[in-house]
C-alpha positions in Angstrom: 15.6 -55.5 -15.8 19.2 -55.3 -17.2 20.0 -58.6 -15.8 17.5 -60.0 -18.1 19.7 -61.2 -20.9 23.5 -60.0 -20.9 22.9 -58.8 -24.7 20.4 -56.4 -23.3 22.7 -54.0 -22.0 24.2 -53.7 -25.6 20.8 -52.7 -27.1 20.7 -49.8 -24.5 24.6 -48.9 -25.2 24.7 -48.8 -29.0 24.0 -45.9 -31.1 20.2 -46.3 -31.4 19.9 -47.0 -27.4 21.7 -43.7 -27.2 19.5 -41.7 -29.0 16.6 -43.4 -27.2 17.8 -42.1 -24.0 18.6 -38.7 -25.6 15.0 -38.2 -26.9 13.4 -39.4 -23.3 15.4 -36.7 -21.6 14.6 -34.1 -24.3 10.9 -35.1 -23.5 11.3 -35.0 -20.0 12.9 -31.5 -20.0 10.2 -30.3 -22.1 7.7 -30.9 -19.2 6.0 -33.2 -21.6 4.0 -36.4 -19.9 4.6 -39.8 -20.5 3.0 -42.9 -19.8 3.7 -45.5 -18.3 5.9 -44.0 -15.2 9.4 -44.3 -15.8 9.2 -47.1 -13.3 7.1 -49.3 -15.5 9.2 -48.7 -18.8 10.7 -51.9 -18.3 7.8 -54.2 -16.1 7.2 -56.8 -18.5 11.0 -57.6 -18.4 10.9 -57.7 -14.3 7.8 -59.6 -14.3 9.0 -62.5 -17.1 12.5 -63.3 -16.6 14.4 -64.5 -20.0 14.3 -68.0 -18.7 10.7 -68.2 -17.5 9.6 -66.8 -21.3 6.9 -69.5 -22.6 4.7 -67.3 -24.8 5.2 -63.6 -26.3 2.0 -61.4 -26.9 3.3 -58.3 -28.8 1.3 -54.6 -28.7 2.4 -51.7 -30.4 2.6 -48.8 -27.8 1.0 -47.7 -24.4 -2.2 -47.0 -23.5 -1.9 -42.9 -23.9 -5.0 -42.1 -21.2 -4.6 -41.4 -17.8 -4.0 -44.2 -15.6 -3.7 -46.9 -18.0 -0.4 -47.7 -18.9 1.7 -50.0 -16.9 4.4 -51.9 -18.5 2.7 -54.7 -20.2 0.8 -54.9 -23.5 -3.0 -54.8 -23.4 -3.0 -55.1 -19.3 -4.2 -51.9 -17.1 -3.9 -51.4 -13.3 -6.6 -53.0 -11.1 -9.5 -50.7 -10.9 -9.0 -49.1 -14.5 -11.7 -49.7 -16.7 -11.0 -52.6 -19.0 -10.3 -51.2 -22.7 -12.3 -52.6 -25.4 -9.7 -54.7 -27.0 -8.9 -56.3 -24.1 -12.6 -57.2 -23.4 -12.8 -58.8 -26.8 -9.6 -60.8 -25.8 -11.7 -62.0 -22.6 -14.5 -62.4 -25.0 -12.5 -64.8 -27.1 -10.9 -66.4 -23.8 -14.6 -67.5 -23.0 -15.2 -68.5 -26.4 -12.0 -70.9 -26.5 -11.8 -72.1 -22.9 -15.0 -71.5 -21.1 -13.3 -68.6 -18.8 -15.7 -66.3 -17.5 -14.3 -63.1 -18.0 -12.3 -61.5 -15.5 -13.2 -58.4 -13.5 -9.9 -56.6 -13.7 -7.9 -55.9 -16.6 -4.6 -56.4 -14.6 -2.7 -59.3 -16.5 0.4 -59.6 -14.2 -0.8 -63.2 -13.4 0.1 -64.1 -17.1 3.4 -62.4 -16.8 4.3 -63.8 -13.8 3.5 -67.3 -15.4 6.0 -66.5 -18.7 3.8 -64.6 -20.6 6.2 -61.5 -22.2 3.7 -58.8 -22.4 5.8 -56.2 -24.6 5.0 -53.4 -26.5 7.0 -52.7 -29.5 7.6 -49.1 -28.3 7.4 -48.8 -24.3 6.8 -45.3 -23.9 3.9 -42.7 -24.9 3.0 -38.8 -25.0 0.2 -38.5 -22.9 -2.8 -38.2 -25.3 -0.7 -38.9 -28.6 -0.7 -42.4 -29.7 2.4 -43.2 -31.6 4.3 -40.2 -30.5 7.1 -42.1 -29.6 7.0 -44.6 -32.5 10.6 -43.3 -33.9 12.3 -42.3 -30.5 14.0 -45.8 -31.1 12.2 -48.4 -29.3 11.5 -50.0 -32.0 15.1 -51.0 -32.3 15.7 -52.2 -28.9 12.3 -54.2 -28.8 13.3 -55.7 -32.1 16.5 -56.8 -30.7 15.0 -58.3 -27.9 12.8 -60.1 -29.8 16.2 -61.2 -31.9 17.5 -62.5 -28.8 14.3 -64.6 -27.5 14.3 -65.8 -30.7 17.8 -67.1 -31.4 18.6 -68.1 -27.7 15.3 -70.2 -26.9 13.4 -73.3 -28.3 9.3 -73.7 -28.4 7.9 -70.3 -27.6 4.4 -69.5 -28.9 4.4 -65.9 -30.4 0.7 -64.4 -30.6 0.7 -61.6 -33.1 -2.4 -59.7 -33.6 -2.9 -57.1 -36.3 -0.9 -55.9 -39.3 1.9 -54.1 -36.9 2.2 -57.2 -34.8 2.6 -59.5 -38.0 5.4 -57.7 -39.4 7.5 -59.0 -36.7 7.0 -62.5 -37.7 10.0 -62.0 -39.9 12.2 -62.3 -37.0 11.2 -65.6 -35.9 12.2 -68.9 -37.1 9.2 -70.7 -37.2 11.0 -73.8 -37.3 11.9 -73.4 -33.7 8.8 -71.6 -32.6 4.7 -71.6 -32.9 3.8 -68.3 -34.5 -0.1 -67.5 -34.4 -1.8 -64.5 -36.2 -5.0 -62.9 -36.1 -6.6 -59.7 -36.5 -6.2 -56.9 -34.0 -8.6 -57.5 -30.9 -10.0 -54.1 -31.4 -13.6 -53.5 -31.7 -12.7 -52.1 -35.3 -11.3 -55.6 -36.6 -12.3 -58.4 -34.0 -14.8 -59.8 -36.2 -12.9 -60.5 -38.7 -10.1 -63.1 -37.5 -9.5 -62.6 -33.8 -12.7 -64.1 -32.6 -12.7 -67.8 -32.9 -9.0 -67.9 -33.6 -8.4 -70.2 -30.4 -5.1 -68.9 -29.8 -5.3 -69.4 -26.2 -5.6 -73.4 -26.3 -3.5 -73.5 -29.6 -0.5 -72.3 -27.0 -1.7 -74.5 -24.4 -1.8 -77.4 -26.9 1.7 -76.5 -28.4 3.1 -75.9 -24.5 2.0 -79.4 -23.6 3.3 -81.0 -26.4 7.0 -79.7 -25.5 6.5 -80.7 -21.7 6.5 -77.1 -20.6 3.7 -76.2 -18.3 0.5 -75.0 -19.4 -0.6 -71.0 -18.9 -3.6 -70.6 -16.4 -5.4 -67.9 -18.6 
């Protein structure tokens, strides 16, 4: 992961990064259960190298129940019940592109095509959503977004929900396509996520800029 981009090392070595590492050490010393496993904290970067990034889908923090989080926003490992928000994403995919909903909630096939599935916070305590929101991860992932925004062109950012939409302030929409909608959760999907057609719009933009489209 540290080879993802030269500036990423600096994000982990600055004061905020040092505070983050100290926080995570304390959590482990307190024997708290943290999701995902530490081997998957940077999985989004491992599966989607910097040079390959074409689309960014921003989540908030990882799933906080056993067996769900594996380092990719909205994704769950094979064999795990598809969470409601991801089921709604599949419903919109079917409506937008006519794709039969996948039986698996594992989105690694997106990541390997250049879809950076980035949570704003990369860890969470078991059964405690938002518990690591103030740990320093946001400074790190905002720094990552800044690097992507500055160094790349013609990316598609899919920002779903109020939390993700705030990140639009970090993105130059003269260089990139920023698409926003309500969150795909059952509480809000009917208020603007369903019918947003973000997947076809993303592919249309990529094609317009001579980039390979995503096989969603």
